[in-house]
BADO-950226 format. One record per residue: residue number from 0; residue in one letter; x, y, z of N, C-alpha, C in turn. Coordinates in steps of 0.05 Angstrom, whole numbers. Each point is the difference from the previous one (the first is absolute). Layout:
NUM|A|X|Y|Z|X|Y|Z|X|Y|Z
...
% end
This chain:
0|X|174|238|7|-15|-24|12|12|-33|-25
1|X|14|-19|5|9|-18|-18|-29|-17|-23
2|X|6|3|-28|-22|-7|-18|1|-36|-1
3|X|-10|-19|-9|-18|-11|-5|27|-15|-1
4|X|12|1|-26|22|-17|-3|18|8|30
5|X|12|15|3|21|1|23|-16|-17|25
6|X|-21|4|4|-16|-14|21|10|-37|-9
7|X|2|2|-17|-5|-37|-10|30|-2|10
8|X|22|24|-15|24|-13|2|7|-4|24
9|X|-11|19|14|13|-4|23|-9|-23|20
10|X|-34|-6|-8|-2|-32|20|7|-14|-14
11|X|21|-11|-35|3|-22|-7|34|2|17
12|X|15|25|9|17|2|15|-1|-21|32
13|X|-20|23|8|-1|-17|23|-14|-30|4
14|X|-15|-11|-17|-11|-27|2|35|-31|-12
15|X|15|26|-4|40|-13|-10|10|-12|10
16|X|-12|23|33|19|-3|27|-11|-28|13
17|X|33|-15|1|-5|-17|18|14|-3|26
18|X|-17|-18|18|9|6|25|17|-15|11
19|X|8|25|16|32|2|16|-1|-4|31
20|X|24|8|10|0|-1|32|-6|27|2
21|X|-4|22|-11|-17|22|6|-16|10|11
22|X|-19|4|16|-25|8|6|1|24|-26
23|X|-26|-4|-15|-13|17|-17|-23|17|0
24|X|-4|28|5|-21|16|8|-8|0|-21
25|X|-30|-9|-2|-26|15|-15|-19|22|17
26|X|0|18|-15|-8|28|24|-26|16|-19
27|X|-32|-13|18|-16|15|-32|-13|24|13
28|X|8|23|-8|-11|23|24|-31|21|-21
29|X|-21|0|19|-9|23|-10|2|29|7
30|X|5|9|-25|5|31|9|-13|15|-3
31|X|-28|-13|-3|-19|21|-1|-12|22|33
32|X|0|37|2|-5|3|25|-19|-9|15
33|X|-5|9|21|-18|-13|23|-30|12|7
34|X|-13|-7|8|-21|27|-9|8|27|19
35|X|17|0|13|16|27|15|23|13|-29
36|X|-4|-17|-22|24|11|-17|33|-8|7
37|X|7|-23|18|16|0|9|7|-27|-3
38|X|25|-8|-12|14|-26|-4|5|-7|30
39|X|-8|-24|-6|9|-11|24|9|-31|-5
40|X|29|-4|-14|15|-23|-6|27|-5|20
41|X|5|33|0|25|-2|12|-6|-17|31
42|X|-28|-2|18|10|-1|21|-4|-46|2
43|X|-18|3|-29|7|-37|-10|26|0|0
44|X|21|0|-10|23|5|-20|19|-9|26
45|X|-7|25|26|16|4|23|-5|-36|16
46|X|-26|-2|-3|3|-19|16|1|-27|-3
47|X|-16|-8|-26|5|-37|-4|41|15|-17
48|X|5|5|-1|30|-3|-4|14|-8|16
49|X|-13|22|28|19|-9|21|-10|-43|12
50|X|-26|-2|-6|-15|-16|16|10|-33|-19
51|X|5|7|-33|17|-18|0|28|-3|-4
52|X|16|20|13|20|15|-7|8|-18|34
53|X|-11|-11|15|2|-8|34|1|-33|-5
54|X|-12|-8|-21|-2|-30|-12|32|-8|-14
55|X|15|13|-1|33|1|-16|19|7|31
56|X|13|-30|-3|31|5|28|9|29|-14
57|X|-7|22|7|21|22|-9|29|-11|-2
58|X|16|19|-10|27|-3|-15|0|-23|-6
59|X|-24|-22|-14|4|-19|-21|3|21|-19
60|X|4|-19|-28|-5|5|-36|-26|15|-3
61|X|-16|-25|9|-32|15|-3|-13|22|3
62|X|12|-2|33|-11|27|18|20|27|-15
63|X|17|-5|-12|14|24|-10|-7|1|-28
64|X|-13|-15|-20|-6|3|-25|-36|7|4
65|X|-13|-1|23|-32|8|7|5|27|6
66|X|24|13|19|-1|25|12|17|18|-25
67|X|14|-14|-20|5|19|-11|-25|10|-22
68|X|-17|-34|-9|-15|19|-17|-28|10|4
69|X|-11|-1|37|-20|8|14|6|50|-9
70|X|36|-2|11|13|21|-12|0|17|-37
71|X|3|-13|-2|1|9|-32|-31|5|0
72|X|-6|-17|-2|-39|-2|3|-17|23|5
73|X|7|13|22|-7|19|19|7|26|-18
74|X|16|2|-9|14|22|-7|-14|1|-32
75|X|1|-7|-17|-16|-12|-20|-29|-3|3
76|X|-9|3|19|-32|0|9|-9|40|2
77|X|27|-3|13|-5|40|19|2|18|-42
78|X|3|-13|-18|3|19|-24|-13|-6|-16
79|X|-19|-21|-2|-11|-15|-31|-23|15|0
80|X|-11|-7|-24|-12|27|-21|-29|5|25
81|X|1|17|2|-31|-1|8|-23|0|-12
82|X|-4|2|-25|-22|-8|-28|-1|-35|7
83|X|23|-18|16|-12|-26|-10|-20|2|32
84|X|-23|-27|-9|-6|-7|22|5|-23|15
85|X|21|-18|-14|3|-23|18|36|-2|-7
86|X|7|-19|0|31|-1|8|12|-32|17
87|X|11|-19|-27|13|-19|4|23|7|-2
88|X|19|-23|27|27|3|-9|8|-25|9
89|X|17|-13|-8|6|-23|3|38|8|7
90|X|2|-20|23|31|16|5|19|-29|13
91|X|25|-2|-4|10|-14|10|43|3|-2
92|X|7|16|20|13|9|-9|32|-25|3
93|X|-5|-14|7|27|-32|-1|-13|-12|-22
94|X|-19|12|-26|0|-5|-18|-2|17|-24
95|X|7|26|18|7|18|-20|-37|2|-19
96|X|-15|3|3|-27|-2|-6|-16|28|13
97|X|5|32|-13|-27|12|9|-8|9|-26
98|X|-36|-13|-4|-27|9|-16|-15|21|12
99|X|-3|19|-13|-8|23|6|-28|-5|-15
100|X|-33|9|7|-18|0|-21|-15|13|11
101|X|-8|31|-5|-11|17|15|-30|-6|-28
102|X|-26|-5|18|-15|-4|-21|-30|35|3
103|X|-6|-7|-25|-30|29|10|-28|-34|4
104|X|6|-17|-2|-15|-19|15|-4|2|30
105|X|-26|1|17|-4|1|24|11|-35|6
106|X|12|6|23|12|-24|14|-20|-4|30
107|X|-19|-22|4|-10|6|26|10|-21|17
108|X|1|20|15|26|1|31|28|0|-5
109|X|17|-6|22|28|6|3|6|-42|-2
110|X|15|-5|-9|8|-33|2|35|-3|-8
111|X|6|-17|22|33|6|3|-6|-36|8
112|X|30|-12|-25|1|-27|6|32|-5|5
113|X|2|-15|6|37|-8|7|5|-27|-9
114|X|6|-7|-21|4|-37|-20|32|0|-10
115|X|-9|-20|-13|24|-4|-23|-3|5|-23
116|X|-21|10|-2|-1|11|-37|-23|22|11
117|X|-5|11|-25|-17|16|1|-27|-9|-5
118|X|-14|17|14|-32|-5|12|-21|10|-28
119|X|4|-4|-29|-12|9|-27|-31|-4|9
120|X|-16|-18|-1|-16|9|2|-23|20|2
121|X|-2|14|19|-10|31|4|4|6|-27
122|X|24|10|-7|12|14|-25|-18|-5|-32
123|X|10|-29|6|-16|-12|-37|-36|5|6
124|X|-9|-5|27|-31|6|9|4|33|-11
125|X|-1|21|6|4|20|0|5|9|-30
126|X|11|-12|-13|11|8|-40|-26|-17|-5
127|X|-2|-27|5|-27|-6|-12|-36|26|2
128|X|14|3|28|-30|15|4|-4|17|-21
129|X|23|18|-8|-7|26|-10|25|-8|-26
130|X|-20|-11|-27|24|1|-15|1|20|-26
131|X|10|2|-23|3|15|-23|-27|0|-11
132|X|-9|23|-3|-31|11|-24|-4|20|-9
133|X|-7|9|-9|-6|30|-21|-23|9|16
134|X|-6|24|11|-27|18|-9|0|20|-24
135|X|-29|1|-11|-5|16|-23|-21|15|27
136|X|5|29|-4|-20|22|3|-2|11|-18
137|X|-28|6|0|-7|26|-46|-22|8|19
138|X|4|23|-15|-25|13|-4|-3|4|-42
139|X|-15|25|-4|-3|2|-30|19|17|-5
140|X|15|10|15|15|19|-7|41|-5|-3
141|X|-4|-22|28|25|-6|6|-7|-23|10
142|X|35|-27|9|-7|-20|1|39|2|31
143|X|-5|-20|17|24|-9|10|-1|-24|0
144|X|32|-5|-5|5|-24|-1|21|-13|26
145|X|-12|-20|17|33|-3|21|-3|-29|-4
146|X|38|-10|9|2|-19|1|9|-8|28
147|X|-24|-25|22|10|12|23|-3|-29|20
148|X|34|6|11|13|-29|11|-7|1|27
149|X|4|-25|13|10|7|25|-5|26|14
150|X|-37|9|-4|-12|28|14|15|20|4
151|X|11|1|-29|13|20|-9|-5|7|-38
152|X|4|35|-3|-4|-7|-28|27|6|-8
153|X|6|-28|-14|16|9|-22|22|20|-15
154|X|-31|-8|-26|-5|29|-26|-27|-6|-1
155|X|7|36|-4|-24|10|-7|5|17|-26
156|X|-27|4|-20|-5|10|-20|-22|22|-9
157|X|5|23|-6|-30|7|0|-1|4|-24
158|X|-18|-3|-10|-6|10|-35|-32|20|6
159|X|13|30|-9|-20|24|-5|-9|9|-25
160|X|-32|-6|-17|-8|5|-12|1|32|-4
161|X|-24|11|-33|-12|25|1|-22|-4|14
162|X|-11|31|20|-22|-10|10|-19|13|-31
163|X|-22|-3|1|-23|0|-16|-18|20|14
164|X|0|30|-21|-16|23|16|-22|6|-23
165|X|-26|2|10|-19|-1|-16|-2|31|-21
166|X|7|-4|-16|-9|30|-21|-26|9|10
167|X|3|32|-7|-22|23|17|-5|2|-38
168|X|15|12|-7|5|11|-29|4|-25|-29
169|X|1|5|-17|5|-14|-28|-19|-21|-11
170|X|-19|-5|15|-23|-13|-3|-8|-26|1
171|X|19|-23|17|5|-22|-3|-25|-2|22
172|X|-22|-17|-26|-33|-22|13|4|-13|32
173|X|-16|-5|18|18|-17|22|0|-28|0
174|X|-11|-12|-39|-2|-26|5|36|-6|-16
175|X|4|31|-20|25|-5|-1|25|9|15
176|X|-2|16|20|11|-2|20|2|-35|17
177|X|-13|-11|10|-8|-16|15|24|-26|-23
178|X|1|-1|-20|11|-18|-25|31|9|14
179|X|0|18|-2|36|12|4|6|-8|23
180|X|-30|8|26|19|-10|30|9|-28|-6
181|X|-22|-19|-13|7|-36|3|15|-6|-12
182|X|14|16|-23|25|-6|-17|24|4|23
183|X|-3|25|4|24|4|34|4|-25|13
184|X|-22|-1|12|2|-20|17|7|-33|0
185|X|-10|-1|-16|7|-31|-21|24|-1|-2
186|X|25|29|-16|18|5|-8|15|-3|27
187|X|-12|8|19|18|1|34|10|-13|6
188|X|-35|-23|2|-3|-22|3|27|-27|-6
189|X|6|1|-33|14|-11|-13|33|-1|16
190|X|4|25|-7|28|10|10|9|-2|32
191|X|-22|-10|16|6|-2|24|9|-40|6
192|X|-24|-9|-21|12|-32|7|26|0|-19
193|X|2|9|-14|22|0|-17|37|-3|11
194|X|-8|20|24|10|9|24|8|-20|18
195|X|-36|-4|5|9|-32|24|4|-16|-12
196|X|-2|-8|-25|11|-21|-16|29|-9|3
197|X|8|26|-10|45|2|1|11|-1|30
198|X|-14|8|18|4|1|26|11|-26|8
199|X|-26|-22|-6|-14|-14|13|19|-36|-15
200|X|8|15|-19|18|-16|-21|31|-1|12
201|X|9|26|4|22|11|12|6|-13|27
202|X|-15|-2|14|6|-8|27|-7|-21|9
203|X|-25|-23|-5|-5|-11|-6|-17|0|22
204|X|-28|5|-7|-23|6|22|-14|-22|2
205|X|-6|-8|15|-28|-24|-6|-23|5|15
206|X|-8|24|18|-17|10|-2|-5|31|7
207|X|-28|14|-15|-3|23|6|-21|1|6
208|X|-4|25|19|-21|8|12|-4|33|-6
209|X|-33|-10|-21|3|40|-17|-32|13|21
210|X|13|17|0|-23|36|12|0|13|-12
211|X|-29|8|-1|-9|18|-24|-19|23|7
212|X|-14|17|-20|-28|4|8|-18|-9|-19
213|X|-26|3|2|-25|-23|-15|4|1|-31
214|X|17|27|-7|-5|5|-26|28|-21|-27
215|X|19|2|16|31|-9|3|0|-28|3
216|X|-6|-16|0|-1|-19|17|-7|-21|-11
217|X|-32|5|-21|-11|-23|-18|12|2|-29
218|X|12|24|-10|17|5|-16|48|-16|0
219|X|-2|3|27|27|-15|10|-11|-31|-13
220|X|-19|5|10|-8|-48|-4|-1|-5|-34
221|X|-7|23|-9|-9|-17|-28|26|6|-18
222|X|19|14|12|29|2|-9|15|-32|12
223|X|-6|-8|12|15|-9|21|11|-33|-18
224|X|26|-6|-4|6|-17|-26|-8|-26|19
225|X|-9|-26|-4|-1|-25|9|14|-10|26
226|X|29|13|-6|22|2|21|3|10|19
227|X|-6|21|-2|3|25|27|-34|-8|8
228|X|-20|-10|-9|-25|0|4|7|-15|30
229|X|11|-28|-18|-10|-20|20|40|7|35
230|X|6|11|-2|10|18|29|-20|26|14
231|X|-23|-1|-3|-17|16|17|-2|-13|20
232|X|4|7|15|-3|-4|32|-29|15|12
233|X|-4|15|-9|-30|20|18|11|27|-19
234|X|-25|21|7|-5|13|-26|-16|15|30
235|X|11|34|10|-5|13|23|-8|27|0
236|X|-10|16|19|-10|23|-5|24|13|11
237|X|12|19|-19|13|23|11|1|18|-21
238|X|11|25|31|16|22|-15|19|0|-20
239|X|7|19|-15|28|1|-21|16|19|21
240|X|-3|5|18|7|20|11|10|-3|33
241|X|-10|-35|-1|3|-13|31|28|6|-1
242|X|0|1|26|36|-9|23|21|-24|-6
243|X|17|-2|-6|12|-27|-5|-12|-20|22
244|X|-2|6|33|-7|-18|20|-24|-5|-13
245|X|-22|9|-11|-28|-6|0|4|-23|-19
246|X|13|-1|-22|5|-3|-27|12|-33|19
247|X|23|5|18|13|-31|5|-27|-17|19
248|X|-4|23|10|-27|-14|19|-20|-25|-6
249|X|-14|21|-26|-17|-21|-21|2|-13|-12
250|X|26|-1|-13|2|-22|-18|17|-21|15
251|X|5|6|16|15|-13|22|-27|-21|11
252|X|-20|14|6|-25|-16|12|-8|-21|-26
253|X|1|10|-23|-14|-13|-29|16|-33|-3
254|X|37|6|13|9|-18|-14|-4|-25|29
255|X|4|14|22|-12|-24|17|-21|-12|-3
256|X|-25|8|-9|-24|-12|3|8|-28|-29
257|X|6|20|-21|5|-16|-23|6|-31|7
258|X|32|18|19|23|-33|4|-24|-20|28
259|X|-7|12|8|-17|3|23|-28|-33|-12
260|X|-1|9|-26|-17|-16|-19|10|-32|-13
261|X|22|12|-11|19|-24|-19|18|-14|29
262|X|-10|9|28|16|-23|12|-9|-22|-7
263|X|-19|-8|10|-33|-22|4|0|-8|-25
264|X|10|0|-25|5|-2|-32|11|-12|4
265|X|34|7|7|18|-13|-3|14|-21|18
266|X|-17|-6|24|5|-17|13|-20|-29|-8
267|X|-17|10|-2|-20|-18|-17|15|-14|-12
268|X|13|9|-31|13|3|-21|24|-26|13
269|X|8|9|29|31|-16|15|-13|-24|3
270|X|-23|2|15|-9|-30|13|-7|-20|-17
271|X|-22|14|-32|1|-22|-11|16|-10|-26
272|X|12|18|5|30|-20|-15|17|-11|9
273|X|0|5|27|18|-13|28|-16|-27|8
274|X|-30|2|-2|-8|-35|-3|-11|-19|-21
275|X|0|24|-21|0|-17|-35|33|-16|-2
276|X|15|-2|10|28|2|-1|15|19|-23
277|X|-7|26|-1|5|15|-27|34|21|11
278|X|5|12|-9|16|17|0|-1|13|31
279|X|-7|-6|19|6|8|22|7|-12|22
280|X|8|9|30|14|-21|25|-16|23|16
281|X|-7|-11|26|-8|16|32|23|-23|18
282|X|1|26|20|5|-10|31|35|29|-6
283|X|1|-4|31|26|-5|-3|24|-5|-4
284|X|11|-23|14|14|-20|-18|1|-9|-37
285|X|-15|-2|-9|-18|-14|-27|11|24|-18
286|X|-4|25|8|1|31|-12|42|2|0
287|X|12|-6|31|24|6|-5|14|-15|-11
288|X|-14|-25|-12|19|-21|-18|2|4|-25
289|X|-32|14|-13|7|14|-21|15|15|0
290|X|-8|22|19|23|23|-4|21|0|-7
291|X|6|-21|13|36|-7|3|11|-16|-35
292|X|-16|-19|-8|-5|0|-21|-4|14|-32
293|X|3|27|7|-17|24|-16|-29|-9|-12
294|X|-9|-19|14|-25|-2|-18|-32|26|1
295|X|-1|11|26|-19|18|1|-1|14|-30
296|X|-19|18|1|-5|12|-14|-20|31|25
297|X|-8|-15|22|-10|25|-1|-11|-5|22
298|X|6|12|33|3|-10|26|-27|16|13
299|X|-19|-15|4|-19|9|19|0|-4|28
300|X|5|20|12|-3|-4|26|-14|20|18
301|X|-9|-1|22|-26|14|20|18|25|19
302|X|-12|12|-2|20|30|9|2|3|24
303|X|-14|-28|18|8|-2|29|9|-22|5
304|X|31|0|-3|18|-22|7|-9|-27|17
305|X|-20|11|20|-5|-21|22|-6|-24|-1
306|X|-22|7|-27|-12|-22|-11|14|-23|-17
307|X|22|13|-2|14|-28|-9|2|-16|12
308|X|-5|-32|-1|6|-22|20|29|-4|-14
309|X|12|0|30|31|-11|-7|-5|-25|24
310|X|19|-23|-12|1|-26|14|33|6|15
311|X|-6|-20|25|17|2|16|15|27|10
312|X|-10|24|-8|17|24|4|9|8|33
313|X|22|10|-4|19|10|25|-18|28|15
314|X|8|3|17|-28|31|17|20|25|-8
315|X|-1|17|12|18|25|-8|28|-13|19
316|X|16|11|-1|23|2|23|6|26|14
317|X|-14|23|-4|-1|27|9|-23|17|-11
318|X|-2|15|11|-24|19|-8|-5|17|-18
319|X|16|10|-9|10|3|-34|2|-20|-14
320|X|7|-29|-2|3|-12|-22|-31|-13|-14
321|X|7|-6|-30|-19|-4|-13|-13|-25|20
322|X|-31|-4|-13|-17|-25|12|0|-21|-16
323|X|5|-22|-10|0|-16|-17|-10|-11|-28
324|X|-24|24|7|-13|7|-30|1|27|-21
325|X|15|13|19|11|17|-9|41|-2|-16
326|X|12|-17|25|13|-15|-15|-3|-12|-33
327|X|-17|-31|4|-3|1|-18|-15|8|-20
328|X|-18|30|-3|-7|24|-20|11|11|-10
329|X|30|-4|12|28|27|-3|16|-17|-17
330|X|4|-30|7|14|-19|-23|-22|2|-24
331|X|-26|-7|4|-12|-4|-25|-7|35|-22
332|X|5|18|8|4|25|-11|32|3|-11
333|X|11|-3|24|42|-7|-17|-4|-16|-26
334|X|-6|-30|6|-2|-12|-22|-14|0|-20
335|X|-26|22|-2|-20|6|-25|26|25|-11
336|X|15|21|14|12|14|-14|25|6|-7
337|X|14|-34|0|21|-10|-5|-10|-25|-28
338|X|-24|1|-2|8|-24|-29|-33|17|-16
339|X|3|20|13|-18|29|-26|-29|-11|-8
340|X|-9|-2|32|-34|-4|-3|-12|15|17
341|X|-33|3|-14|-7|26|12|-19|-6|26
342|X|-3|21|20|-5|-11|17|-24|18|9
343|X|-20|-9|6|-33|5|13|-7|-8|8
344|X|-4|25|20|-17|0|29|-24|7|1
345|X|-10|-24|18|-34|-8|-1|-4|8|25
346|X|-20|37|8|-4|11|19|-26|-13|17
347|X|-16|-22|-1|-16|-8|14|11|-30|-2
348|X|17|-6|28|20|-25|2|-23|-25|9
349|X|-20|2|-7|-21|-19|6|-8|-14|-22
350|X|12|19|-31|-15|-12|-30|25|-31|5
351|X|25|15|15|25|-31|-9|-3|-24|17
352|X|-14|18|25|10|-33|20|-17|-23|-5
353|X|-19|-5|-21|5|-33|-19|36|-11|15
354|X|12|6|-18|24|8|-22|26|1|26
355|X|-8|2|22|22|5|11|21|37|9
356|X|-23|8|-18|12|33|4|19|16|-30
357|X|-1|-28|-11|23|9|-20|-2|-20|-28
358|X|0|-3|-28|10|-16|-11|15|31|-24
359|X|-2|-21|-29|15|11|-29|-18|-12|-26
360|X|4|17|-18|-7|-13|-20|28|-3|-15
361|X|-3|-21|-20|26|-19|-6|5|3|-26
362|X|31|16|-4|10|-5|-37|-5|-25|-10
363|X|8|-20|23|-5|-30|-10|5|-16|22
364|X|-10|-21|-10|5|-28|21|30|-12|8
365|X|-4|-7|16|25|-24|-1|0|-26|-6
% end
């Protein structure tokens, strides 16, 4: 599966694709087996490609380009990594474009778009929904530290301490043994936090989920320096031997809960700054202008493009074409990528409804 850096680089390359005369395919597939354990995307590909090809003149340049793309995509999908839960493909043989992105992230359903540019909004939303973070899973004798991004483990490190056993001989008193045990646990906690701090610094981690037993968690918290403590998203209960799937599920749920909590705060700050004439703007057209001028620090956009208010919007010219809000959302995402602006999706679209579904924090005023 691609790393976060690879995904960002692919998104940047796709955002730079200019509209051309050849149709561009944007394909999103859910590769998870159905209830019977079977893949169900082959029928979708066969039917939808046939439907799209019928809308282009047989023998024409566009039809030939699409036909080559359809054949190439079917061949690629037949050999895709079985571990992938989702797949995004962007193709245009007439423009020498073929970008494939297998993902550990599950994609909700199959979607095929044909337009003059890549449809990037769904991909950007997936990347935002599964950010890079660290998980610390510990007990009093060992620890496991994971760097997770795009719903997959990208780095793992294990710390093994020396298990402390009760001496039956040698005259140790209960109090002396207890002090020895507490001292060992304290040193173990310090070692774990030192290792966590190193990884967080090296990997540029902004969020941490801690999981551990009732003994080690208070010790870990006591050893956390302020800069690490500020990154803690949640503390959860999980056995040190938990499988990777359980770690991904529980930590991912903690990250999504935190994201939902901070979405409202971020939107409130945006609207307050906009109303007060501060470093913010709102609405699709003003945000687009600000992006063109390189003013945008952070693009804040609804997770559902249909809530974007678009004036004088053209209707779809065919079934697989993007809607007007989808076109606007794609344009904003592409401009944000091209100008180095961060993108934040707001999962509850009603929060941004008062400002037309999109806003932006600005670097400077024009």
